[in-house]
Backbone bond lengths (Angstrom), bond angles and torsions (degrees), N, CA, C in turn:
res aa  C-N    CA-C-N  psi(-1)  N-CA   C-N-CA  omega(-1)  CA-C   N-CA-C  phi
1 M - - - 1.488 - - 1.506 106.07 -
2 S 1.361 116.13 131.18 1.446 123.43 -176.39 1.472 109.56 -97.05
3 Q 1.408 116.61 163.11 1.429 122.36 173.64 1.551 111.55 -61.03
4 L 1.314 114.55 148.81 1.442 118.17 173.01 1.528 107.61 -80.17
5 T 1.275 116.03 154.76 1.476 121.94 177.12 1.538 106.60 -80.49
6 P 1.319 117.01 161.60 1.507 121.46 -179.68 1.551 107.41 -58.07
7 D 1.349 117.36 -41.98 1.485 117.51 178.99 1.518 113.99 -62.45
8 E 1.326 114.47 -39.36 1.431 119.70 178.22 1.545 110.62 -62.94
9 I 1.333 113.73 -48.45 1.494 118.36 177.84 1.441 112.99 -57.84
10 Q 1.384 120.69 -43.83 1.436 122.67 174.49 1.487 115.76 -60.53
11 A 1.296 118.26 -35.35 1.414 123.66 175.74 1.494 112.53 -64.60
12 H 1.381 116.52 -39.85 1.425 116.59 179.19 1.584 107.71 -75.28
13 L 1.289 119.12 -40.54 1.442 122.97 179.91 1.544 114.25 -53.75
14 S 1.351 113.28 -31.59 1.489 119.92 -178.11 1.486 108.45 -68.53
15 Q 1.351 121.13 -18.79 1.444 125.43 177.69 1.493 116.46 -107.30
16 M 1.369 115.07 4.46 1.463 120.33 -175.34 1.517 107.88 -120.66
17 H 1.311 117.27 103.45 1.460 124.10 -177.56 1.554 111.09 -64.73
18 G 1.350 112.52 121.23 1.511 118.78 171.86 1.492 114.44 88.39
19 W 1.293 119.61 -10.01 1.488 118.68 177.95 1.539 112.60 -85.33
20 T 1.348 114.65 141.03 1.454 120.44 -179.78 1.551 107.36 -130.78
21 V 1.287 116.16 171.02 1.499 120.04 171.65 1.571 105.33 -109.82
22 Q 1.356 110.85 128.82 1.486 118.10 178.26 1.600 104.80 -140.13
23 D 1.305 116.40 125.51 1.406 121.89 176.45 1.587 109.23 54.93
24 N 1.286 120.03 43.06 1.481 123.85 178.42 1.542 114.60 65.47
25 E 1.329 117.55 24.22 1.449 124.19 174.95 1.453 114.36 -125.98
26 L 1.312 120.25 151.14 1.473 121.60 169.23 1.562 105.21 -83.59
27 V 1.316 113.10 127.91 1.493 122.06 -176.32 1.528 113.17 -127.96
28 K 1.345 116.44 138.73 1.439 120.27 175.78 1.582 107.07 -152.04
29 S 1.347 115.60 138.80 1.459 118.47 174.35 1.533 105.54 -110.37
30 Y 1.364 112.10 138.51 1.450 121.02 173.68 1.481 110.43 -113.12
31 D 1.357 112.78 139.17 1.502 118.49 176.49 1.530 111.81 -104.18
32 F 1.335 118.51 145.86 1.408 126.13 -177.07 1.493 111.61 -131.55
33 K 1.353 115.30 160.85 1.437 117.63 -178.70 1.516 109.96 -75.09
34 S 1.272 120.41 -26.40 1.513 120.88 -178.10 1.505 108.37 -142.46
35 Y 1.298 115.99 161.56 1.438 123.13 172.87 1.482 114.23 -56.81
36 P 1.404 115.89 -47.15 1.527 116.06 178.65 1.504 111.54 -62.24
37 D 1.363 121.45 -30.67 1.448 122.53 177.65 1.560 110.18 -61.41
38 G 1.246 116.51 -41.19 1.452 123.61 177.59 1.522 110.90 -64.43
39 L 1.276 115.53 -41.96 1.475 120.19 178.39 1.586 111.55 -64.57
40 I 1.280 113.99 -38.74 1.520 118.94 177.35 1.527 107.97 -65.33
41 F 1.321 118.57 -43.73 1.418 121.29 178.18 1.637 110.34 -60.90
42 A 1.302 112.74 -47.97 1.503 116.73 178.36 1.482 111.83 -55.73
43 M 1.399 117.64 -45.06 1.431 120.34 175.45 1.546 112.22 -58.44
44 A 1.286 119.98 -41.90 1.462 121.39 -177.70 1.547 109.79 -69.53
45 C 1.394 115.47 -34.15 1.500 115.89 172.63 1.521 110.01 -62.11
46 G 1.307 114.97 -37.85 1.482 119.15 -175.05 1.520 109.32 -66.65
47 R 1.329 114.95 -36.76 1.504 117.60 179.12 1.502 111.47 -67.08
48 L 1.379 115.56 -44.45 1.521 119.28 176.59 1.501 109.49 -60.06
49 A 1.274 119.26 -45.34 1.466 123.79 -176.92 1.517 109.67 -61.98
50 E 1.264 115.88 -41.01 1.522 116.35 -178.46 1.488 111.32 -69.03
51 K 1.353 118.35 -38.53 1.467 121.40 174.48 1.553 112.25 -58.95
52 R 1.302 114.39 -38.35 1.485 117.55 -177.88 1.504 110.59 -91.16
53 D 1.314 121.60 -3.74 1.472 122.17 -176.74 1.489 109.35 52.80
54 H 1.382 116.19 42.69 1.437 122.34 179.08 1.523 106.22 -144.96
55 H 1.346 117.41 109.99 1.456 118.79 -166.72 1.502 114.11 -111.69
56 P 1.320 118.27 120.45 1.476 121.01 177.80 1.570 111.36 -80.89
57 D 1.282 114.47 160.57 1.442 118.94 167.45 1.474 109.83 -80.79
58 L 1.299 119.68 129.25 1.435 125.56 178.64 1.516 112.07 -116.66
59 L 1.348 117.64 126.17 1.416 120.05 175.93 1.561 107.98 -114.74
60 V 1.300 116.69 113.47 1.474 121.06 -176.28 1.507 107.26 -99.73
61 G 1.329 115.48 120.46 1.414 123.34 175.63 1.498 112.54 -121.56
62 W 1.280 118.12 -168.89 1.517 122.34 -178.37 1.501 106.38 -72.10
63 R 1.399 116.16 108.79 1.427 124.83 176.42 1.579 111.30 64.55
64 K 1.278 118.57 21.30 1.488 117.36 -175.35 1.550 106.03 -149.21
65 V 1.320 115.40 142.91 1.476 122.07 173.90 1.533 106.37 -128.10
66 R 1.266 120.50 132.96 1.418 127.57 177.24 1.549 107.73 -109.66
67 V 1.332 117.58 122.87 1.446 122.17 177.82 1.498 110.82 -109.57
68 S 1.301 118.39 131.10 1.460 125.74 179.34 1.534 108.23 -124.37
69 L 1.357 115.71 127.85 1.438 117.51 -176.02 1.568 108.43 -128.14
70 S 1.279 116.47 137.07 1.368 123.46 169.85 1.595 108.89 -165.67
71 T 1.322 114.00 158.06 1.441 118.19 -178.51 1.458 104.30 -101.21
72 H 1.374 116.83 105.56 1.473 121.22 -168.65 1.603 107.47 -70.78
73 S 1.303 114.84 -34.77 1.526 119.15 -179.87 1.470 111.28 -64.42
74 E 1.328 120.25 -22.67 1.431 122.96 -178.48 1.572 110.75 -106.88
75 G 1.322 115.98 -3.70 1.461 122.12 175.44 1.571 116.39 73.45
76 G 1.383 114.17 20.58 1.411 118.14 175.73 1.505 113.05 178.20
77 I 1.346 113.77 -152.25 1.468 120.39 -177.50 1.480 113.46 -89.58
78 T 1.321 118.80 127.44 1.449 123.90 178.33 1.500 111.58 -122.94
79 Q 1.294 115.77 177.22 1.472 120.42 177.89 1.563 114.19 -57.47
80 K 1.382 116.93 -29.38 1.406 124.40 176.82 1.522 108.03 -60.90
81 D 1.239 118.21 -40.29 1.518 121.01 179.90 1.514 109.83 -67.60
82 V 1.311 115.24 -46.51 1.461 117.37 -176.92 1.595 109.39 -63.83
83 D 1.262 115.00 -42.17 1.507 120.51 179.57 1.510 110.54 -59.63
84 L 1.401 114.44 -46.60 1.518 116.41 -176.74 1.463 109.05 -69.05
85 A 1.399 119.05 -38.48 1.505 122.80 -179.78 1.502 108.46 -53.90
86 K 1.351 116.05 -46.33 1.484 121.76 -177.56 1.515 111.84 -64.41
87 E 1.304 114.38 -39.43 1.503 118.29 176.22 1.519 111.79 -65.63
88 I 1.311 117.66 -40.40 1.472 121.89 179.50 1.479 110.17 -62.90
89 D 1.387 115.32 -42.60 1.469 118.55 174.16 1.528 113.41 -54.15
90 G 1.310 114.33 -34.66 1.517 118.69 -177.66 1.554 112.43 -71.18
91 L 1.345 117.85 -9.69 1.392 120.30 -179.97 1.557 114.79 -81.07
92 V 1.321 114.00 -16.97 1.526 120.64 -179.56 1.463 114.70 -105.43
């Protein structure tokens, strides 16, 4: 699977609410009512990632979880990242 071009990434981003590109990664922060709610979300992300064998970086903070996706073996953003980002959005 190869990296997406900047134009391809922008086309996907136009359909993905809240996702941005930072340091060659897809990034989104999710806000929650409580710290445990964020932890539950992070665990659900982990389950999805394990099924797909594609693992995002998750930063859990107080009532917030930051998700960062990139395909390290390809050196950037691929369709796998876009697909997982959309699945993660479906968790909330």
